C-alpha positions in Angstrom: 95.7 97.7 133.6 97.3 100.7 135.1 98.6 103.3 132.8 102.3 104.3 132.3 102.4 108.1 133.0 105.2 109.4 130.8 107.6 111.8 132.3 107.3 115.5 132.6 108.8 117.6 129.5 111.2 119.3 131.9 112.9 115.8 132.4 116.6 115.4 131.2 116.8 112.2 128.9 116.6 109.0 130.6 118.3 106.2 131.1 118.9 104.0 127.5 118.9 100.3 127.9 120.4 98.1 125.5 117.8 96.5 123.4 117.5 92.8 122.9 118.9 91.9 119.7 116.4 91.2 116.7 115.9 91.9 113.4 114.4 94.9 111.9 110.9 95.5 113.2 108.4 97.5 112.2 106.4 100.0 114.3 103.1 101.4 112.4 102.0 104.7 113.9 97.7 105.3 113.3 95.5 107.6 114.6 92.8 110.3 112.9 94.0 113.7 112.5 94.4 116.3 114.7 96.0 114.2 117.0 100.1 115.0 116.8 100.2 111.4 115.1 103.7 112.9 112.9 105.1 114.4 115.7 104.9 111.6 117.9 105.9 108.7 115.5 108.9 111.4 115.1 109.4 110.9 118.4 109.3 107.4 119.0 111.8 107.3 115.7 114.2 109.5 117.9 113.8 107.5 121.1 114.8 103.9 119.5 117.7 105.8 117.4 119.0 107.1 120.8 119.0 103.6 122.0 122.0 103.1 119.6 119.1 101.0 117.1 119.4 102.6 113.8 116.3 103.4 112.4 114.1 104.6 109.5 110.4 106.6 109.4 108.6 106.4 106.9 105.6 108.4 106.0 102.7 108.0 104.0 101.2 111.2 104.9 101.2 113.8 101.6 101.2 116.3 104.0 105.0 117.6 104.8 104.7 117.6 108.5 107.3 114.9 108.9 109.7 117.1 107.5 108.3 120.4 110.2 108.5 117.6 113.1 112.4 117.0 112.2 113.5 120.1 111.6 115.3 118.6 108.0 114.4 118.5 104.3 113.4 114.7 103.9 112.8 113.6 100.3 111.9 109.9 98.8 114.9 108.5 99.8 116.7 107.6 103.4 118.5 110.7 104.5 120.0 110.9 107.8 118.5 113.0 110.4 120.8 115.9 111.6 119.0 116.5 115.5 121.7 116.5 118.0 120.3 113.4 120.0 119.9 110.9 116.6 123.6 110.6 117.1 123.8 109.5 113.0 120.8 106.7 114.1 118.1 108.1 112.7 116.9 108.6 109.2 113.5 109.8 107.2 112.1 109.0 104.1 109.0 110.6 102.7 107.9 108.6 99.6 107.1 110.9 96.8 103.5 109.7 95.0 104.9 110.2 91.5 108.6 109.8 92.2 108.3 106.7 94.1 105.7 104.6 91.1 109.2 105.0 89.1 111.3 104.1 92.0 109.3 100.9 92.7 109.1 99.9 88.7 112.9 100.4 88.6 112.9 97.8 91.0 110.3 95.2 89.5 111.6 95.4 86.3 115.6 94.3 85.9 115.5 94.0 82.4 116.1 97.7 81.7 114.6 97.6 78.3 111.6 96.3 79.2 110.9 99.3 82.5 112.1 101.6 79.9 109.2 100.6 77.9 106.6 100.0 80.6 107.3 103.9 81.7 107.5 105.1 78.4 104.0 103.5 77.7 100.9 106.2 78.2 98.5 104.0 80.1 101.7 103.8 83.1 101.4 107.0 84.0 97.4 107.2 83.3 96.6 105.0 86.0 99.3 105.4 88.6 98.0 109.2 88.8 93.9 108.1 88.8 93.8 105.5 90.4 92.8 105.7 94.4 95.2 103.9 96.8 98.5 103.7 94.2 100.5 105.9 96.3 99.8 104.0 99.3 100.4 100.7 97.6 103.5 101.8 96.4 104.6 102.7 99.6 103.7 99.6 101.2 105.8 98.0 98.5 108.5 100.1 99.2 108.5 99.6 103.0 108.8 96.0 102.2 111.9 96.6 100.6 113.6 98.7 103.2 112.7 95.6 105.5 114.4 93.5 103.4 117.5 95.9 102.5 118.7 94.6 106.5 120.0 98.3 106.5 118.0 98.7 109.4 116.9 97.5 113.0 113.9 99.9 113.4 111.2 100.8 110.7 108.6 103.2 111.8 105.8 104.0 109.6 104.1 107.0 109.8 99.9 106.4 108.3 98.0 109.1 106.8 96.1 111.2 109.6 92.5 108.9 108.5 90.9 106.3 111.3 90.7 104.4 107.4 94.3 104.4 107.5 94.1 100.5 108.2 92.8 99.8 105.3 96.4 99.4 103.4 96.2 96.0 105.9 94.2 94.3 102.9 96.5 95.6 100.1 98.4 92.8 99.8 95.9 90.1 99.7 94.1 91.9 97.5 97.2 92.8 95.1 98.0 88.9 95.5 94.2 88.4 94.3 94.7 90.4 91.5 98.4 89.1 90.3 96.9 85.8 90.8 93.8 85.9 89.1 93.5 84.9 85.2 91.9 88.3 84.2 95.0 89.5 84.5 97.0 86.9 81.9 93.1 87.7 79.6 93.9 91.6 79.7 97.1 91.2 78.5 96.1 88.8 75.3 94.2 91.4 74.3 97.6 93.2 73.3 97.7 90.8 70.4 94.2 91.4 69.6 93.8 95.1 70.0 97.8 95.4 67.8 97.2 95.0 64.4 100.6 94.4 64.0 100.4 91.5 66.4 97.1 90.6 64.2 99.2 90.2 61.0 101.1 86.8 62.4 97.5 85.1 63.7 95.5 82.8 61.4 92.9 85.1 59.3 90.4 82.5 60.7 86.8 84.2 60.7 86.5 83.1 64.1 89.9 85.3 64.8 88.6 88.2 63.0 85.1 88.3 64.8 87.2 88.1 68.2 89.2 90.9 67.4 86.6 92.8 66.5 84.6 92.7 69.0 87.3 93.0 71.9 88.2 96.3 69.8 84.5 97.5 69.6 83.9 96.9 73.7 87.1 97.5 75.3 87.8 101.1 72.1 84.6 101.9 73.8 85.9 102.4 77.2 89.3 103.8 76.5 89.7 104.0 73.0 91.9 101.5 70.7 95.2 103.5 71.3 93.9 103.3 74.8 93.4 99.5 74.8 96.6 98.8 72.9 98.3 100.9 76.0 97.0 99.6 79.1 97.3 96.0 76.8 100.7 96.8 76.9 100.7 97.0 80.1 99.3 94.3 81.4 101.6 92.1 79.0 104.7 93.5 80.8 102.9 93.1 84.7 102.0 89.6 83.5 106.1 88.7 83.4 106.7 90.0 86.4 103.9 89.4 88.6 105.6 86.5 90.6 108.2 89.1 91.8 105.6 91.3 92.5 103.4 88.6 94.0 106.1 87.5 96.2 106.9 90.8 97.9 102.9 91.0 98.5 103.3 87.9 100.3 106.5 88.6 102.4 104.4 91.8 102.9 101.3 90.1 103.8 103.1 88.7 106.3 105.0 91.6 107.8 101.8 93.2 108.9 100.7 90.3 110.8 104.1 89.0 112.3 103.9 89.2 115.8 106.9 91.2 116.0 104.7 94.3 114.0 103.9 96.7 116.8 100.8 98.7 115.9 100.3 102.1 117.9 96.8 104.0 117.5 97.9 107.6 119.1 94.9 109.5 120.4 94.7 112.9 122.5 91.9 114.1 124.9 89.8 114.8 122.7 85.7 112.8 121.7 86.9 112.4 118.3 89.9 111.2 118.9 88.4 109.2 121.1 86.2 107.6 119.1 88.8 107.1 116.5 90.9 105.3 119.0 87.7 102.9 119.3 87.2 102.6 115.8 91.2 101.7 115.4 91.4 99.5 117.7 87.5 97.5 116.3 89.6 97.6 113.0 92.6 95.9 113.8 90.5 93.0 116.0 88.6 92.4 112.2 91.3 92.1 110.9 92.9 89.1 113.9 95.2 91.8 115.0 95.7 94.1 118.2 97.7 97.2 118.8 100.8 96.8 121.4 100.1 100.4 122.9 97.5 103.1 122.4 99.1 106.1 123.4 97.8 108.9 124.8 99.2 112.0 123.5 98.8 115.9 124.4 97.8 114.9 127.9 98.0 117.6 130.2 99.2 117.4 133.4 100.4 120.1 135.4 101.1 124.2 133.9 104.2 124.7 132.2 107.3 125.4 134.5 107.4 129.4 133.4 103.9 129.7 134.2 104.6 128.3 137.7 107.5 130.2 138.2 105.9 133.5 137.7 102.9 132.5 140.0 105.7 132.6 142.4 107.4 135.5 141.9 104.3 137.4 142.2 103.4 135.5 145.2 106.9 136.4 146.6 106.7 139.9 145.3 109.4 140.1 143.6 108.1 142.2 141.2 109.0 145.8 141.1 105.6 147.3 138.9 102.8 149.0 139.8 99.4 146.6 142.2 96.5 146.8 139.1 99.7 145.3 136.7 99.9 142.8 139.0 96.7 142.3 139.8 96.2 141.9 135.9 98.8 139.5 135.8 97.8 137.2 138.2 94.4 136.9 137.1 95.5 136.0 133.5 97.4 133.2 135.0 94.9 132.1 137.3 92.8 131.6 133.9 95.2 129.7 132.0 95.7 127.7 135.2 91.9 126.8 135.5 92.5 125.9 131.7 95.2 123.5 132.6 93.4 122.3 134.6 90.3 122.0 132.7 92.6 120.0 130.1 93.9 117.7 132.8 90.4 116.5 134.1 89.7 115.9 130.0 93.2 114.0 129.8 92.8 111.7 133.0 88.8 110.7 132.1 89.9 109.9 128.3 92.8 107.7 130.2 90.1 106.0 131.7 88.0 105.3 128.9 91.3 104.1 126.7 92.1 101.6 129.1 88.0 100.1 129.0 89.0 99.8 125.1 91.8 98.7 125.3 92.5 94.6 124.4 94.0 92.4 126.8 97.9 92.8 126.7 97.6 96.4 125.0 99.7 99.1 127.0 97.9 102.2 127.5 100.6 105.4 127.3 100.0 109.0 127.9 103.0 111.4 126.4 102.8 115.3 127.9 101.5 118.1 126.2 104.8 120.1 125.4 104.9 123.9 125.9 107.1 124.7 122.7 106.4 126.1 119.3 109.7 124.4 117.7 108.2 121.2 116.0 111.9 119.3 116.4 112.0 121.1 119.9 108.9 119.2 120.8 109.8 116.1 119.0 112.8 116.6 121.4 111.4 116.7 124.4 108.6 113.4 123.4 111.3 111.4 122.1 112.6 112.0 126.4 108.9 111.1 127.5 109.4 107.7 125.4 112.7 106.8 126.9 111.5 107.3 130.5 108.9 104.5 130.1 112.3 102.4 130.7 110.5 99.6 128.4 110.9 99.0 124.7 107.0 98.5 124.1 
């Protein structure tokens, strides 16, 4: 397949063909660390907004890279991005690990009394703070509620910078397994076993007393009696809403595996990034999916325009400075140009390698290295590069 080379950074905004009508579409950006994934995700979202698609970009990355890339504050709720090019069509959201759990509970429990009881339960906060993957799981749930809202034409998900970022693909099915398991109801039943106030309403049979004491003895050694009561009460509340939660998990599982959902693997011209890209292609394949595109970011093409102009000025003898200064400047620029050339060769080799691992039908795209320091300026330049393809992936 032939690679798609994006426009260089100096190109102006490309024409913006109107996209075909469709429902909310999800784009998932994955990649290892250090490849500019968050910046690329923000640029993709901006390019979609420039096509007059109302777009939300969400990040799972606990670092605040998205806020830096967009040059604006990004919080737990969707906020408009004030970049000039966004035209009021771009919004961003960065769920907070602690507050997002509360947001999710507000959605999950429609009964305000039950909701407050859950949030006042010490076991609720303890589990939310200690269990691995809770932040990612809740974020995926909030992602689905954003899709369900119908407010957006496009949603771009920026995952954590890790080759294991695709672990979230299994979260909905694993959650469904838990919610549909008899073990959850059994744990909830412990609420009456561990709580003496509930036990008063049970028959005082020898068998019941023996069972209650055994449950207290075993579980109490693990979490303590108070901890057992709190945990059991939490599970009892969870059982009452598990169908609502399971419905969300089913919709999320369908969304993540829907043919309209795009997976974009972001890489860079380094050996480590290449290995991460190959791993992610294989990981998607094991889940019955394939990437819509593999994007080579930071692919050097030619020296920045400012360096080219200085070299031309030296050649044209336009500088009225001592010869030794010109010689030093020329040597410095030649060294930099050699580095650009080496990076360009590395990008070309990486493009070839990515084409070799790309599944049939997967496009291999090349984004230029943007020679700018301001993160939001890089995002704008990369958005122009996305638009220069003239396609909607």
